[in-house]
Residue frames as a rotation matrix with the C-alpha (Angstrom) as fourth column:
UNK 1
0.507 -0.711 -0.486 20.89
-0.747 -0.644 0.162 -13.25
-0.429 0.281 -0.858 41.96
UNK 2
0.963 -0.162 -0.217 22.77
-0.018 0.762 -0.647 -15.22
0.270 0.627 0.731 39.33
UNK 3
0.566 -0.823 0.036 26.22
0.253 0.215 0.943 -16.59
-0.784 -0.525 0.330 39.94
UNK 4
0.358 -0.558 -0.749 29.26
-0.842 -0.540 0.000 -15.52
-0.405 0.630 -0.663 37.97
UNK 5
0.914 -0.225 -0.338 30.84
-0.032 0.790 -0.613 -17.84
0.405 0.571 0.714 35.47
UNK 6
0.612 -0.754 -0.240 34.28
0.694 0.367 0.619 -19.13
-0.379 -0.546 0.748 36.40
UNK 7
-0.184 -0.680 0.710 35.88
0.902 -0.403 -0.152 -16.74
0.390 0.613 0.687 33.89
UNK 8
0.328 0.375 0.867 34.00
0.067 -0.925 0.375 -13.77
0.942 -0.065 -0.328 35.29
UNK 9
0.986 0.000 -0.166 34.90
0.165 0.091 0.982 -14.81
0.015 -0.996 0.090 38.83
UNK 10
0.216 -0.976 0.001 38.60
0.937 0.208 0.281 -15.03
-0.274 -0.060 0.960 37.92
UNK 11
-0.166 -0.226 0.960 38.44
0.629 -0.774 -0.074 -11.67
0.760 0.591 0.271 36.10
UNK 12
0.755 0.493 0.434 36.86
-0.060 -0.606 0.793 -10.17
0.653 -0.625 -0.427 39.26
UNK 13
0.805 -0.521 -0.285 39.68
0.494 0.321 0.808 -11.65
-0.329 -0.791 0.516 41.35
UNK 14
-0.152 -0.868 0.474 42.25
0.979 -0.196 -0.046 -10.13
0.133 0.457 0.880 38.98
UNK 15
0.161 0.294 0.942 40.44
0.237 -0.938 0.253 -6.80
0.958 0.183 -0.221 39.27
UNK 16
0.979 0.200 -0.038 40.55
0.070 -0.154 0.986 -7.09
0.191 -0.968 -0.165 43.06
UNK 17
0.385 -0.915 -0.119 44.29
0.864 0.312 0.396 -7.78
-0.325 -0.254 0.911 42.86
UNK 18
-0.263 -0.416 0.870 44.81
0.739 -0.667 -0.096 -4.68
0.620 0.618 0.483 40.73
UNK 19
0.620 0.558 0.552 42.78
0.028 -0.719 0.695 -2.68
0.784 -0.415 -0.461 43.24
UNK 20
0.902 -0.331 -0.277 45.00
0.348 0.180 0.920 -3.87
-0.255 -0.926 0.278 46.08
UNK 21
0.080 -0.939 0.333 48.15
0.996 0.091 0.017 -3.32
-0.046 0.330 0.943 44.05
UNK 22
-0.298 -0.138 0.944 47.22
0.471 -0.882 0.020 0.34
0.830 0.451 0.328 43.44
UNK 23
-0.839 -0.016 -0.545 46.01
0.537 -0.193 -0.821 0.87
-0.092 -0.981 0.170 47.03
UNK 24
-0.668 0.695 0.268 42.64
-0.380 -0.628 0.679 1.99
0.640 0.351 0.683 45.75
UNK 25
-0.720 0.360 0.594 39.76
-0.606 0.090 -0.790 1.69
-0.338 -0.929 0.154 48.24
UNK 26
0.192 0.836 0.514 37.36
-0.253 0.548 -0.797 -0.12
-0.948 0.024 0.317 45.89
UNK 27
-0.524 -0.306 0.795 37.16
0.594 0.538 0.598 -2.02
-0.610 0.786 -0.100 42.63
UNK 28
-0.064 0.441 -0.895 36.42
-0.463 -0.808 -0.364 0.48
-0.884 0.391 0.256 39.85
UNK 29
0.854 0.506 0.124 35.35
-0.109 0.407 -0.907 -0.27
-0.509 0.761 0.402 36.29
UNK 30
0.448 -0.784 -0.429 38.91
-0.850 -0.226 -0.476 0.31
0.276 0.578 -0.768 35.06
UNK 31
-0.456 -0.633 0.626 40.11
-0.816 0.578 -0.010 -2.54
-0.356 -0.515 -0.780 37.28
UNK 32
0.308 0.648 0.697 37.37
-0.156 0.757 -0.635 -4.81
-0.938 0.087 0.334 35.96
UNK 33
0.907 -0.031 -0.420 38.55
-0.421 -0.063 -0.905 -4.10
0.002 0.998 -0.071 32.41
UNK 34
-0.069 -0.997 -0.022 42.12
-0.975 0.072 -0.210 -4.88
0.211 0.007 -0.977 33.42
UNK 35
-0.306 0.037 0.951 40.88
-0.538 0.818 -0.205 -8.13
-0.786 -0.574 -0.231 35.02
UNK 36
0.725 0.646 0.238 38.98
-0.124 0.463 -0.877 -9.12
-0.677 0.607 0.416 31.89
UNK 37
0.748 -0.493 -0.444 41.94
-0.591 -0.190 -0.784 -8.32
0.302 0.849 -0.434 29.67
UNK 38
-0.246 -0.914 0.324 44.30
-0.965 0.200 -0.168 -10.23
0.088 -0.354 -0.931 31.97
UNK 39
0.494 0.544 0.678 42.24
-0.658 0.744 -0.118 -13.40
-0.568 -0.388 0.726 32.03
UNK 40
0.963 -0.153 -0.221 43.89
-0.081 0.620 -0.780 -15.00
0.256 0.769 0.585 29.00
UNK 41
0.104 -0.980 0.169 47.35
-0.546 -0.198 -0.814 -14.01
0.831 -0.008 -0.556 30.18
UNK 42
-0.054 -0.039 0.998 46.59
-0.977 0.209 -0.045 -15.51
-0.207 -0.977 -0.049 33.60
UNK 43
0.843 0.445 0.302 45.47
-0.368 0.887 -0.280 -18.75
-0.393 0.125 0.911 32.00
UNK 44
0.746 -0.603 -0.284 48.57
-0.127 0.290 -0.949 -19.00
0.654 0.743 0.140 29.87
UNK 45
-0.184 -0.886 0.425 50.82
-0.663 -0.207 -0.719 -18.48
0.725 -0.414 -0.550 32.87
UNK 46
-0.419 0.054 0.906 48.94
-0.879 0.225 -0.420 -20.58
-0.226 -0.973 -0.047 35.50
UNK 47
0.509 0.850 0.133 46.91
-0.781 0.522 -0.344 -23.21
-0.363 0.071 0.929 33.70
UNK 48
0.314 -0.474 -0.822 49.78
-0.597 0.575 -0.560 -25.51
0.738 0.667 -0.102 32.80
UNK 49
-0.590 -0.783 -0.198 51.05
-0.415 0.504 -0.757 -28.60
0.693 -0.364 -0.622 34.53
UNK 50
-0.454 0.296 -0.840 50.14
0.559 0.829 -0.010 -30.77
0.694 -0.474 -0.542 37.43
UNK 51
-0.620 0.135 -0.773 49.49
0.704 -0.338 -0.624 -27.92
-0.346 -0.931 0.114 39.86
UNK 52
-0.826 0.349 0.442 47.16
0.098 -0.683 0.723 -26.03
0.555 0.641 0.531 37.53
UNK 53
-0.853 0.511 0.107 44.28
-0.279 -0.274 -0.920 -24.42
-0.442 -0.815 0.376 39.44
UNK 54
0.233 0.938 -0.255 41.78
-0.800 0.036 -0.599 -25.37
-0.552 0.344 0.759 36.69
UNK 55
-0.853 -0.447 0.270 41.39
-0.233 0.788 0.569 -28.70
-0.468 0.422 -0.777 34.97
UNK 56
-0.659 0.572 0.489 39.05
0.679 0.732 0.059 -30.41
-0.324 0.370 -0.871 32.53
UNK 57
0.094 0.839 0.536 35.72
0.947 -0.241 0.212 -28.77
0.307 0.487 -0.817 31.88
UNK 58
0.694 0.140 -0.706 36.47
0.493 -0.807 0.325 -25.76
-0.524 -0.574 -0.629 34.09
UNK 59
-0.338 -0.900 -0.276 39.68
0.220 -0.360 0.906 -25.05
-0.915 0.246 0.320 32.16
UNK 60
-0.638 0.139 0.758 37.89
0.770 0.122 0.626 -25.40
-0.006 0.983 -0.185 28.84
UNK 61
0.436 0.900 0.026 35.07
0.895 -0.436 0.098 -23.07
0.099 -0.019 -0.995 29.94
UNK 62
0.539 -0.309 -0.784 37.42
0.235 -0.838 0.492 -20.35
-0.809 -0.449 -0.379 31.19
UNK 63
-0.577 -0.793 0.197 39.62
0.365 -0.034 0.930 -20.72
-0.731 0.609 0.309 28.11
UNK 64
-0.247 0.608 0.755 36.57
0.951 0.002 0.310 -20.25
0.187 0.794 -0.579 25.88
UNK 65
0.767 0.541 -0.346 35.59
0.614 -0.774 0.151 -17.09
-0.186 -0.328 -0.926 27.79
UNK 66
0.155 -0.802 -0.577 39.13
0.150 -0.558 0.816 -15.71
-0.977 -0.213 0.034 27.68
UNK 67
-0.677 -0.390 0.624 39.40
0.628 0.138 0.766 -16.39
-0.384 0.911 0.151 23.95
UNK 68
0.210 0.840 0.501 36.07
0.949 -0.298 0.102 -14.64
0.235 0.453 -0.860 23.29
UNK 69
0.757 0.021 -0.653 37.24
0.345 -0.861 0.372 -11.60
-0.555 -0.507 -0.659 25.28
UNK 70
-0.244 -0.951 -0.189 40.55
0.196 -0.239 0.951 -11.49
-0.950 0.195 0.244 23.45
UNK 71
-0.516 0.119 0.848 38.90
0.853 0.165 0.496 -11.80
-0.081 0.979 -0.187 20.06
UNK 72
0.557 0.817 0.149 36.40
0.819 -0.571 0.065 -9.07
0.138 0.086 -0.987 20.84
UNK 73
0.636 -0.371 -0.676 39.01
0.144 -0.804 0.576 -6.68
-0.758 -0.464 -0.459 22.23
UNK 74
-0.489 -0.813 0.317 41.30
0.469 0.061 0.881 -7.37
-0.736 0.579 0.352 19.26
UNK 75
-0.137 0.540 0.830 38.47
0.962 -0.127 0.242 -6.30
0.236 0.832 -0.502 16.96
UNK 76
0.811 0.554 -0.189 37.77
0.585 -0.763 0.276 -3.23
0.009 -0.335 -0.942 19.07
UNK 77
0.733 -0.582 -0.352 41.30
-0.245 -0.708 0.662 -2.05
-0.635 -0.399 -0.662 19.81
UNK 78
0.894 -0.354 -0.274 43.14
-0.203 0.226 -0.953 -3.80
0.400 0.907 0.130 16.98
UNK 79
-0.139 -0.989 -0.050 45.74
-0.413 0.104 -0.905 -5.31
0.900 -0.105 -0.423 19.24
UNK 80
-0.613 -0.251 -0.750 46.48
0.474 0.642 -0.602 -6.29
0.632 -0.724 -0.274 22.78
UNK 81
0.010 0.761 -0.649 43.30
1.000 -0.001 0.014 -5.51
0.010 -0.649 -0.761 24.74
UNK 82
0.939 0.314 0.142 43.01
0.305 -0.949 0.079 -1.92
0.159 -0.031 -0.987 26.02
UNK 83
0.121 -0.919 0.376 46.07
0.007 -0.378 -0.926 0.25
0.993 0.114 -0.039 26.16
UNK 84
0.101 -0.082 -0.992 47.41
0.873 0.485 0.049 -0.58
0.477 -0.870 0.120 29.62
UNK 85
-0.745 -0.446 -0.495 48.34
0.637 -0.695 -0.333 3.02
-0.196 -0.564 0.802 30.36
UNK 86
-0.908 0.417 0.050 45.15
-0.358 -0.830 0.428 4.44
0.219 0.370 0.903 28.91
UNK 87
-0.654 0.703 -0.279 42.35
0.718 0.693 0.061 2.48
0.236 -0.160 -0.958 30.57
UNK 88
-0.341 0.534 -0.774 40.84
0.442 -0.635 -0.633 5.66
-0.830 -0.558 -0.019 32.01
UNK 89
-0.655 0.024 -0.756 40.79
-0.558 -0.690 0.461 7.14
-0.510 0.723 0.465 28.52
UNK 90
-0.918 0.359 -0.170 39.00
0.145 0.700 0.699 4.10
0.370 0.617 -0.695 27.15
UNK 91
-0.355 0.830 -0.430 36.16
0.920 0.231 -0.316 4.60
-0.163 -0.508 -0.846 29.62
UNK 92
-0.376 0.230 -0.898 35.98
0.123 -0.948 -0.294 8.36
-0.919 -0.221 0.328 29.09
UNK 93
-0.811 0.053 -0.582 35.24
-0.565 -0.327 0.758 7.78
-0.150 0.944 0.295 25.39
UNK 94
-0.859 0.512 -0.026 32.50
0.495 0.841 0.216 5.19
0.133 0.173 -0.976 25.99
C-alpha cells in the first residue's frame, strides 16, 4: 500500500475535522473534497512564522499540491473551489 503525500494527508485530516464538526459517523467523499479545497486556505493561515507546522521542502511540496488543486478547481468551477453549500450537488452531477 502506498503512502499518502503530505498534501493528501493534510487534506484527509481536514476532511476528518469536517466529519467531526458535522457529527457524521464517517468520512464521506464530500468531506474529502472540502479537505482538498481547504488545503491552500489552511496553508495560508498556518504556514507562516516560527511556529509553522511545515518548513522547507515539506512546505514547498504541500504548497505545490495545494496550488495544483486550486488551479484545477478554478478551471473546473471558475472560482473558489466547489460551492461550499453545494458539495453534495457537485458529486451528484459527476
